[in-house]
C-alpha positions as a Markdown table, in Angstrom:
| # | Residue | x | y | z |
|---|---|---|---|---|
| 1 | Met | -1.6 | 6.4 | -15.2 |
| 2 | Lys | -0.3 | 9.5 | -13.3 |
| 3 | Leu | 0.2 | 9.5 | -9.7 |
| 4 | Ala | 1.1 | 12.2 | -7.0 |
| 5 | Ile | 3.5 | 11.3 | -4.6 |
| 6 | Ala | 4.9 | 12.8 | -1.3 |
| 7 | Ser | 6.5 | 12.1 | 2.1 |
| 8 | Asp | 7.5 | 13.9 | 5.1 |
| 9 | His | 11.0 | 13.6 | 6.7 |
| 10 | Gly | 10.4 | 10.0 | 8.0 |
| 11 | Gly | 9.3 | 8.8 | 4.5 |
| 12 | Phe | 12.1 | 10.6 | 2.4 |
| 13 | His | 14.4 | 7.5 | 1.9 |
| 14 | Leu | 11.5 | 5.2 | 0.9 |
| 15 | Lys | 9.8 | 7.8 | -1.5 |
| 16 | Asn | 13.1 | 8.0 | -3.3 |
| 17 | Ala | 13.2 | 4.2 | -3.7 |
| 18 | Ile | 9.7 | 4.3 | -4.8 |
| 19 | Leu | 10.3 | 7.0 | -7.3 |
| 20 | Lys | 13.1 | 4.9 | -8.9 |
| 21 | Phe | 10.6 | 2.0 | -9.0 |
| 22 | Leu | 7.9 | 4.0 | -10.7 |
| 23 | Ser | 10.5 | 5.4 | -13.3 |
| 24 | Ser | 11.7 | 2.0 | -14.0 |
| 25 | Arg | 8.0 | 1.0 | -14.8 |
| 26 | Lys | 7.6 | 4.1 | -16.9 |
| 27 | Ile | 4.8 | 5.3 | -14.7 |
| 28 | Lys | 4.2 | 8.9 | -14.7 |
| 29 | Tyr | 4.2 | 10.8 | -11.4 |
| 30 | Val | 4.4 | 14.3 | -9.7 |
| 31 | Asp | 6.9 | 14.5 | -6.8 |
| 32 | Leu | 5.3 | 16.9 | -4.2 |
| 33 | Gly | 8.2 | 16.6 | -1.6 |
| 34 | Val | 10.0 | 16.5 | 0.5 |
| 35 | Val | 13.5 | 17.1 | -0.9 |
| 36 | Asp | 15.4 | 16.2 | 2.3 |
| 37 | Glu | 15.2 | 14.9 | 5.8 |
| 38 | Thr | 14.6 | 18.3 | 7.4 |
| 39 | Ser | 11.7 | 17.9 | 9.7 |
| 40 | Val | 8.2 | 19.2 | 8.3 |
| 41 | Asp | 4.6 | 18.7 | 9.1 |
| 42 | Tyr | 3.3 | 15.7 | 7.3 |
| 43 | Pro | -0.3 | 17.2 | 6.9 |
| 44 | Asp | 1.1 | 19.8 | 4.5 |
| 45 | Tyr | 2.0 | 17.2 | 2.1 |
| 46 | Ala | -0.6 | 14.8 | 2.5 |
| 47 | Ala | -3.1 | 17.7 | 1.6 |
| 48 | Gln | -1.2 | 18.3 | -1.6 |
| 49 | Val | -1.6 | 14.8 | -2.9 |
| 50 | Ala | -5.2 | 14.4 | -1.7 |
| 51 | Asp | -6.1 | 17.5 | -3.3 |
| 52 | Lys | -4.8 | 16.3 | -6.7 |
| 53 | Val | -6.5 | 13.1 | -6.3 |
| 54 | Ala | -9.8 | 14.6 | -5.1 |
| 55 | Lys | -9.7 | 17.0 | -8.2 |
| 56 | Gly | -9.1 | 14.3 | -10.7 |
| 57 | Glu | -5.6 | 15.8 | -11.7 |
| 58 | Val | -4.1 | 12.3 | -10.9 |
| 59 | Glu | -5.5 | 8.9 | -10.8 |
| 60 | Gly | -3.9 | 7.8 | -7.5 |
| 61 | Gly | -1.5 | 8.9 | -4.9 |
| 62 | Ile | 1.2 | 7.4 | -2.7 |
| 63 | Leu | 2.0 | 9.0 | 0.8 |
| 64 | Ile | 4.8 | 8.1 | 3.0 |
| 65 | Cys | 5.5 | 9.2 | 6.6 |
| 66 | Gly | 6.9 | 7.4 | 9.6 |
| 67 | Thr | 4.0 | 5.0 | 9.8 |
| 68 | Gly | 1.7 | 6.0 | 7.0 |
| 69 | Ile | -1.1 | 6.6 | 9.6 |
| 70 | Gly | -0.9 | 10.6 | 9.7 |
| 71 | Met | -0.7 | 10.8 | 6.2 |
| 72 | Ala | -3.9 | 8.6 | 5.6 |
| 73 | Ile | -5.9 | 10.4 | 8.4 |
| 74 | Thr | -5.2 | 13.8 | 6.4 |
| 75 | Ala | -5.9 | 12.4 | 3.1 |
| 76 | Asn | -9.1 | 11.0 | 4.0 |
| 77 | Lys | -10.3 | 14.6 | 5.1 |
| 78 | Phe | -10.7 | 15.2 | 1.2 |
| 79 | Lys | -14.2 | 14.4 | -0.3 |
| 80 | Gly | -13.5 | 11.2 | -2.7 |
| 81 | Val | -10.3 | 10.2 | -1.1 |
| 82 | Arg | -10.0 | 6.7 | 0.0 |
| 83 | Ala | -6.5 | 6.5 | 1.5 |
| 84 | Ala | -5.6 | 3.2 | 3.2 |
| 85 | Val | -2.4 | 2.4 | 5.2 |
| 86 | Ala | -1.0 | -0.8 | 3.9 |
| 87 | Thr | 1.4 | -2.8 | 5.9 |
| 88 | Asp | 2.3 | -5.7 | 3.7 |
| 89 | Pro | 1.5 | -6.8 | 0.0 |
| 90 | Tyr | -1.8 | -8.5 | 1.1 |
| 91 | Thr | -3.3 | -5.4 | 2.6 |
| 92 | Ala | -1.9 | -3.3 | -0.4 |
| 93 | Arg | -4.0 | -5.6 | -2.6 |
| 94 | Met | -7.0 | -5.7 | -0.4 |
| 95 | Ser | -7.2 | -1.8 | -0.3 |
| 96 | Lys | -7.5 | -1.7 | -4.0 |
| 97 | Glu | -9.6 | -4.9 | -4.6 |
| 98 | His | -12.2 | -4.3 | -1.9 |
| 99 | Asn | -11.9 | -0.5 | -1.0 |
| 100 | Asn | -10.9 | 0.9 | -4.2 |
| 101 | Ala | -8.1 | 2.9 | -2.3 |
| 102 | Asn | -7.2 | 5.8 | -4.5 |
| 103 | Ile | -4.2 | 6.7 | -2.2 |
| 104 | Leu | -1.6 | 4.2 | -0.8 |
| 105 | Ala | -0.1 | 5.3 | 2.6 |
| 106 | Leu | 3.1 | 3.7 | 3.6 |
| 107 | Gly | 5.4 | 3.8 | 6.7 |
| 108 | Gly | 9.1 | 4.9 | 5.8 |
| 109 | Arg | 10.0 | 3.7 | 9.5 |
| 110 | Val | 8.4 | 0.3 | 9.5 |
| 111 | Leu | 8.9 | -0.9 | 5.9 |
| 112 | Asp | 12.1 | -1.9 | 3.9 |
| 113 | Glu | 12.3 | -0.8 | 0.4 |
| 114 | Ser | 12.0 | -4.2 | -1.4 |
| 115 | Val | 8.7 | -4.9 | 0.6 |
| 116 | Ala | 7.5 | -1.3 | -0.1 |
| 117 | Thr | 8.1 | -1.5 | -3.8 |
| 118 | Glu | 6.4 | -4.9 | -3.9 |
| 119 | Met | 3.3 | -3.3 | -2.1 |
| 120 | Val | 3.2 | -0.3 | -4.6 |
| 121 | Gln | 3.5 | -2.9 | -7.5 |
| 122 | Val | 0.6 | -5.1 | -6.2 |
| 123 | Trp | -1.3 | -2.0 | -5.6 |
| 124 | Leu | -1.0 | -0.7 | -9.0 |
| 125 | Asp | -1.7 | -4.0 | -10.6 |
| 126 | Ser | -4.8 | -4.8 | -8.5 |
| 127 | Lys | -8.2 | -3.7 | -9.8 |
| 128 | Phe | -11.4 | -2.9 | -8.0 |
| 129 | Glu | -13.7 | -6.1 | -7.8 |
| 130 | Ala | -16.7 | -4.1 | -7.3 |
| 131 | Gly | -19.8 | -6.4 | -6.9 |
| 132 | Arg | -20.6 | -6.6 | -2.9 |
| 133 | His | -17.8 | -4.0 | -2.4 |
| 134 | Glu | -19.4 | -1.4 | -4.4 |
| 135 | Arg | -22.5 | -1.3 | -2.3 |
| 136 | Arg | -20.2 | -0.8 | 0.9 |
| 137 | Leu | -18.4 | 2.0 | -1.0 |
| 138 | Glu | -21.6 | 3.7 | -1.9 |
| 139 | Lys | -22.5 | 3.8 | 1.9 |
| 140 | Ile | -19.2 | 5.3 | 2.5 |
| 141 | Ser | -20.1 | 7.9 | -0.1 |
| 142 | Glu | -23.4 | 8.6 | 1.6 |
| 143 | Ile | -21.7 | 9.2 | 4.8 |
| 144 | Glu | -19.2 | 11.4 | 3.1 |
| 145 | Lys | -22.1 | 13.5 | 1.5 |
| 146 | Lys | -23.7 | 14.2 | 4.9 |
| 147 | Asn | -20.4 | 15.1 | 6.7 |
| 148 | Phe | -18.7 | 17.2 | 3.9 |
| 149 | Lys | -21.3 | 19.8 | 2.8 |
């Protein structure tokens, strides 16, 4: 598995903690920034990760801003991207099992490192359940086809 990861200034410290966690699990990743806490515009970084996920260059992504919300909103503008904001291990697991989220969005100002790394582990270890959830994702894909011409 290979992931793309990026943050804005509000997620910089949490991103570094997650990078250490990914390295400890020998999970390959590409770090698309930021390199410090200088204020940046989160859409620029969310778009880089979402583009790689949408093109199939990576199998998933992790985005971190102050709350995760802005990153997810931006990422979900890309065809085929299902970015989910998770707030705890349960929502991280459900985002994968029920929604087959291919990007996990986290809040650097609302999560501590231990909870966030647990959430990443749960998300990576979870599998899409398909079944009744697949029908729902197909409906989302149909909406996407109509709106992303």
